[in-house]
C-alpha positions, 0 to 999 in steps of 0.5 A: 217965078215972079217975086212978090213984094209984101210989106212987113204989115201984110206979112203979119196980117196975111202970112199964115192965112188959108188964102195966102197958102193957096196963092203960094201953092198956085204960084209954085204949082203953075211954075212946075207945071210950066217948066219954069222950075224943071226937074232937079230945081231945088227949093227952100223953105227960106226962099218961099218965105222971102219971095212970097212974104209968108210964114215958115208954116205956110211954106212947109204946108205948100211943100207938103202939098206938092210932095203929096202930089209927087211934084217935089221930094225932100231929102236930108241934106239935099233939101226940096227937089222938083220931081221928074215929070213921069212921076207926077200924079198927073190925075190930081185936079190941082195939077190938071188946073196948073197945066192948063194955066201954063204955057203947056196947056195945048199938050194937056188939052190934048192928053185930057181930050184923048182920055175923055174919048177913051172913058166917057163914052163907056161911062155913058153906056154904064150909066144907061145900064146902072144909073138910078131912076133919080139919076136918069131923070136929073140927066134929062133935066140937066140936058134941058138946062144946057139947051136953055143956057146955051141958047141964051148965051149964058156961059157961066150958067152953062158951065155949071150945068155942063160940069153937073152933067159930066159929073153925073154920068161919071158918078152914076155909071157904076165904075169907081175908077171912072167916078174918080175922074169926075173933079179932073173933068170939071177942071177941063170944062172950066178951063175951056170957058175961063180961057175963052175957048168956048163959042158964046153959043154952044153949037146946036149939034153939041146941045143935041148930042147932050140931049141924045146922051140923056134920052138914051141913058134915061131909056136904058139904051147903052149903045145909043148913050156910047155913040152920042157921047162920042159925038159930043167929044168929036165935037170937042176935039174938033173945036180945040183943033185936035186931030 
C-alpha cells in the first residue's frame, strides 16, 4: 500500500470524516483483494492511523467493516490478521468492486460472468412468470432507453439504464436468492464502463437482445426470456474474451 502523507491540520479536520473512512476502507480493501496484503498479514490500528492520518475511531471502524466481510479477523495478543481467501464473503458488493479494481480483475470478471450466465437467464424466465404488470411495462421502457442511449453513444446514461434493467429482472423474478445479487451485478456493469471495457456504442445485437428479453417478459414467455438473456450474456462473454 502506498503511504499517505497528511499534515496535522488535515488530520484534525478530516481524520474522522465519513469520506476519510471510505478512503481508508477502499485502500485497505483493494490491497487485500489484490494480494498486496496476503493472508496472514498483520495490521494494527496504530499502523493505519500513521499511514493514512486518521483517527483511531476511523481505523477501528475500518477494521470492523473488513471483519464483517470476513477479510480479516482479530484475536487477543495476535492482532488483526488478513483472512484466507476461501473464507471471504465474495458476494459482498464492496469486495466485488475492490477485486475489479485490482490486478486480479480478469479472474473476477470470469467468475462473475459465469455466475451471471448461471443465474440471469433463469431470473428472466422467473420474471416472465411472476413480474407485476408495472414491472413488465418498466422493463420494456428500460429496453427502449438502452436503445436510445446506446445508439447515441451516451455511455453514462446507458449504464444507468442497464443497471436498472438487470436489477429489475433480478428483483421481479420471485427468487429472493437471485434478488440478493442485484448490487453485485450493478458493480460489474459499472466497472466495465469505468475501465473502458464497453464499446462507445453497444453492439446492435446486444440492444436487440435486451428488447427481446423485455418483450418476452412482458408477454409472459419464460422460454423466450431465458433464451434472449443467454444471448446477452454470450455477447458479454465474447466481448470480455472469456471462453
